[in-house]
C-alpha positions in Angstrom: -14.8 -1.2 -15.3 -11.0 -1.5 -15.2 -10.2 2.0 -14.0 -12.8 1.6 -11.3 -11.1 -1.6 -10.1 -7.8 0.3 -9.7 -9.7 2.9 -7.7 -11.2 0.2 -5.4 -7.7 -1.2 -4.8 -6.3 2.2 -4.1 -9.1 2.7 -1.5 -8.4 -0.7 0.0 -4.7 0.1 0.3 -5.5 3.4 2.1 -7.7 1.5 4.5 -5.0 -1.2 5.0 -2.3 1.4 5.7 -4.5 3.3 8.2 -5.5 0.0 9.9 -9.2 0.5 9.1 -10.5 -3.1 8.9 -14.1 -2.0 8.4 -13.3 0.3 5.5 -11.2 -2.5 4.0 -13.9 -5.1 4.4 -16.5 -2.8 2.9 -14.5 -3.1 -0.4 -14.6 -6.9 -0.4 -17.1 -9.6 -1.3 -18.5 -11.7 1.6 -16.6 -14.7 0.2 -13.2 -12.9 0.1 -10.1 -15.2 0.0 -7.0 -13.4 1.2 -3.7 -15.3 1.1 -0.6 -13.6 2.3 3.1 -14.3 2.1 3.8 -11.7 4.8 5.6 -12.5 8.0 3.6 -13.9 10.9 0.6 -14.8 8.8 2.6 -16.2 5.8 0.7 -18.7 3.8 -2.5 -18.4 5.9 -5.8 -17.9 4.1 -8.3 -15.4 5.6 -11.9 -15.7 4.4 -14.7 -13.3 4.3 -15.2 -10.2 6.4 -14.5 -12.2 9.5 -11.1 -13.1 8.0 -10.4 -9.4 7.4 -11.1 -8.6 11.0 -8.8 -11.5 12.1 -6.0 -10.4 9.8 -6.1 -6.8 11.1 -6.2 -7.9 14.7 -3.1 -10.0 14.2 -1.4 -7.2 12.3 -2.2 -4.7 15.0 -1.0 -7.1 17.7 2.4 -7.5 16.0 3.1 -4.0 14.6 3.0 -0.4 15.8 2.8 0.7 12.2 2.5 -1.2 8.9 2.1 0.7 5.6 1.9 -0.5 2.0 3.5 2.1 -0.3 2.2 1.5 -3.8 4.7 2.5 -6.5 3.0 0.9 -9.6 -0.5 -0.4 -10.5 -0.9 -2.8 -13.4 -4.5 -2.8 -14.7 -5.5 -6.2 -16.1 -9.2 -5.7 -16.1 -10.6 -7.8 -13.3 -7.1 -8.2 -11.9 -5.0 -5.4 -10.5 -1.3 -6.0 -9.7 0.3 -3.5 -7.2 4.0 -3.3 -6.8 5.6 -1.4 -4.0 7.1 -1.8 -0.6 6.0 -2.4 3.0 7.2 -0.3 5.8 6.6 -1.1 9.4 7.8 -1.0 12.9 7.3 -4.0 15.2 5.8 -3.9 18.6 8.1 -4.4 21.6 11.5 -4.3 20.0 10.4 -1.7 17.5 12.2 -3.5 14.7 11.9 -1.6 11.5 10.9 -3.4 8.3 11.2 -2.1 4.7 10.5 -4.8 2.1 9.4 -5.1 -1.5 5.7 -6.2 -1.8 3.6 -7.3 -4.7 -0.1 -8.0 -4.5 -2.6 -9.5 -6.9 -6.1 -8.2 -6.4 -9.0 -9.9 -8.2 -12.3 -8.1 -8.4 -15.8 -9.2 -9.1 -18.7 -6.7 -9.6 -16.5 -3.9 -8.3 -15.5 -5.6 -5.1 -12.3 -7.5 -4.1 -13.0 -11.3 -4.0 -9.4 -12.6 -3.9 -6.1 -11.0 -2.7 -2.7 -12.6 -2.8 0.3 -10.8 -1.4 4.0 -11.6 -1.7 7.3 -10.1 -0.5 8.6 -10.4 -4.1 7.5 -8.4 -7.1 8.4 -11.1 -9.6 6.3 -13.7 -7.7 3.2 -11.4 -7.8 3.8 -10.9 -11.6 4.2 -14.6 -12.0 0.9 -15.3 -10.2 -0.9 -12.7 -12.2 0.4 -14.3 -15.4 2.8 -13.3 -18.2 0.3 -10.8 -19.5 0.9 -8.7 -16.4 4.4 -7.9 -17.6 3.2 -6.8 -21.0 0.5 -4.4 -19.9 1.5 -0.9 -19.2 1.0 0.6 -15.8 -2.1 2.8 -15.3 -0.8 4.8 -12.4 2.3 5.5 -10.5 2.6 7.1 -7.1 5.8 8.6 -5.9 7.8 6.7 -3.4 7.5 8.3 0.0 
C-alpha cells in the first residue's frame, strides 16, 4: 500500500497549497493529529476534521498565499516523509516567505492519521527515524 500512501500525501499537499480544507480533511482520519512547527501555529496540535478547518482558517487569515513545494518523497510504508520548501506572502505587509520544510505523514488504512511539519529537513528526518535517511526517494518533483 506504500505507493498509494505517497499518492494520498501528494493529493493532500495539492489541497493544502490550494487552500482546500475540505479536500484535505477528506484524506484524513476523524482522529487526525496535526502538529506543526510553522510560524503562527508553531507547536499547536490540531485534531480531527474540525482541527483541519481551524488550521486552514488561521492560515488564510495570516497569508495571501502559502504553498508547499515538495522536492522529495521518502516512502517508508505507513510513513511518508516529504522534503521541500514553503513559499508564501503574508497579509497586510505582504512579507514574502521562502523556507525549507519537512513533513512526516503517517497513514492508516489509506488515510492520514498524523502529520508533523517542521521548518527543518533534518528535524523531519530525525522524527521519522534513521531508516528514513537510508530509504531511497520514490518520487521527485522539480523545484518551481
